[in-house]
N, C-alpha and C positions, 0 to 999 in steps of 0.2 A: 420510787427510789431508783429510777432508771434501770440499768441492766442488772441490778441486784435481784429483781423479780424474774428469774430465768426459767422457772418451772411452770408447768401447765395448769395445775389446779390452784386457783386463788380463792382463799376463804376469808370472808369478811364477816365478823360477828359484831353486831351492833349493840348487843347487851349481854356481856358476860360478867358474872359476879355483880349483877345489878347495875353495871355502868357500861360505857361504850369502850370498844377496843377494835383494833384491826389485827388480822392474823393472816399469814400466808403459808400455804401448804404445798403439796406436791402435785403430780400430774395424773391424768387418767387416760384410758385408751380410747374411749368414745365420748364425744362431747354431748350426746343426746340421750343415751340409753343406760350405759353402765359405767363402771370404773374398776380399777384394779382392786382385787379383793384385799390385799394388804393395806392399801390406802383407805378403803372403806372401814376396815376394822380399826385402823389407827384413829380415824375420825370419830368412830363410835366410842372408843376408849377415852378420847378427849372429851366427848359429850358427857360421859359418865363422871368425869373428874371435876366438872364445874357445877356451880349453882345456877340454875336457869329458871328462876321463879316466874319470869315473863314468857316462858316457853318459846324463846326465840329459835331454839333448835328442835321444835316439835316435828318438823318435816324430815328430820334425820332418821328415817326408818326405811326398811327394805333394802334392795340391792342396788338401786339406781341412784348412787350418791351424786351423780352429775345434775340431778334434778332437785337436789336438796336446796333449801333456801340459803343463800349466801355462798354457794359453791358454784364455781364455773370450771369446766374441764376443757382441755384441748390435748393434742397428741404430744406425748413426751416419752422418754425412756421408761419402759415398764418396771425397771429395777430400782427406780428412785422411789423409795417408800419409807415409812415410819418417820417421816418428817426430818430425817437425819441430814438432809441437804438444804435446809433453810439457810439463807444468807442474811435475812433481815427479820428481826423479831421485835415488835413494838407492843408492849403491854402497859405502856404508861397511862396514867389517869384512871386506872381501874381501882377496885377496892378488894384486896385479898385478905382483909380483916386480920392483919398481923401474922399471917402464915409465913413460913420460911420459904425462901426462893428454892424451887425444886432442884434437886441434884441433877436431874436428867438434862438440865440446861447445858451441862458440861459435855454432853454427847453430840451437840450440834457443832461439829468441828468446822463446818463451812461458814459459820456465822461471821459476818463482818461488822454488823451493827446490832447491838442489844440495848434496848431502852426499857428499863423497868422503873423509871422515875415516877413519883407521885402515885404509887400503886399500893401503898399501905402494906408493904412487905415488912416482916419482922424477923426476929431471931438473928442467928449468925450467918453472915455471908458464906455460902458453901465454897470450899476451896476448889471445887470442881470447875469453877469459872476459869481458873488458871489453865485449863486444858484447851481453851479457845485461842489457839495460836494465830488464827487468821483474823481475830477481832481487831477492828480499827476504832470503833466507837463503843464505849461502855458508859451508860448513864444509870447509876443507882441512886441518884440524888432525891432529896425530899421524901425519904422514907425514914421518919424519925424514930421508928421502932426497930430499925435495922442496926446491927452492930457487927463488929469484927473482933475475933480473938487473936488473929494473926494475919498480916498482910503479905506474907511470903508468896502467896499465889500470884501476885502481880508479875513475878519473874517469868511466868510462862506466857505472858501476853506480849510477845516480841514484836507484833505488828501494830500495837495499840498507838493511836495518835491522840485520842480524846478520852479522858476519864473524869466523870462527874460523881463525886461522893458527898455533895453538900447535905448537911444535916444527918449524915450517917454517924453513929457513935463510934469513934475510934479511940476513945479515951483509955480503954483497957487493951488495945491491940498491940501485939508485938510486931516489930519490923514495919511500923507505919512509914518510916523514912525510905523504905525501898522503892516507893513510887517515884522518888526523886532521881534515882540512879539505876534502876533495873529495867527501865522501859526505854530502849534507845531511840525509838521513833516518836516519843511523846511530845506533843506541842501544846496540849491543853490539860490543865490539872486544876480541879476545884475541890478544895478541902474546907469550904466555908461551913462554919458551925459544926465542926466534927469533934469539938471538945479536946483538942490536942494542945500541947504546950511545946515550948522550945526543946525541952529534953526528950519529949515523945518523938519528935520528928528528927532528932539527931542533927539539929541545925548547926552543930559545931563542925560538921563534916567539911573536909577540904573542898574548896570550890571546884577543883579539877575532877571531882568524883560525881558532880551533879550533871544530869543530862542537859547538854547545852542547847537542845532543840526546843525547850519549853518557851512558848511565846505568851501564853496566858496562864497566870498563876493567881488563884484566889484563896487567900488564907484568912479571910474576914471572920470575925466573931469566934476566935479561938483564944488561947491563954498564953500569950507570949510576953516575956519580960526581958528587960535589958536592951542591948543594942540589936539592930537588925543583923541577921546572919551575913557573913562576909560574901557569901556566894551571890547575893543580890547585885 
């Protein structure tokens, strides 16, 4: 992803939760022998949190994390730790077996791209995602076990340009219409198959209130009746 991968330790896991993924982490002090202790512990905590039936992470033992399978180190600022400086996180295409999106996602304040699509997440979208004010791309699409009780968190995504919510259940969510007017930089919005209706989205809103920057709008496979909204 170009200059989004700015830190020194790059971690690629080829089988997490029984399927493939890519993950990028932080940096280490020495590219051949050792690594920063906080980074090593962060990686070990990550290892403990996943299902690794194929033992892809079996080499993750000892102190020399730069020699662990899937880990590459080079010299970076030693204070960049705990994965808090991630700029791009792609867990799409994995199988999280209906588990909820972890709340700690909201701590990655430097994220500009978050892709959790096709990952079998379930439960309620955590409102903590609204803390990601630097986020430009958010894709939660094709997680048909995922739902929302309130969409007010989108108001915190002031830098967002692309949001994909296809097949996420928004039928019971409050404030689903906020995606139309609370994200000033939004150009792409997909609400395909979200189970929403004209009244749910507040499509009676005055057109001057709608974000004028939207270039791509997908409302396919929802429940709309009557005339098209005037803002079209």
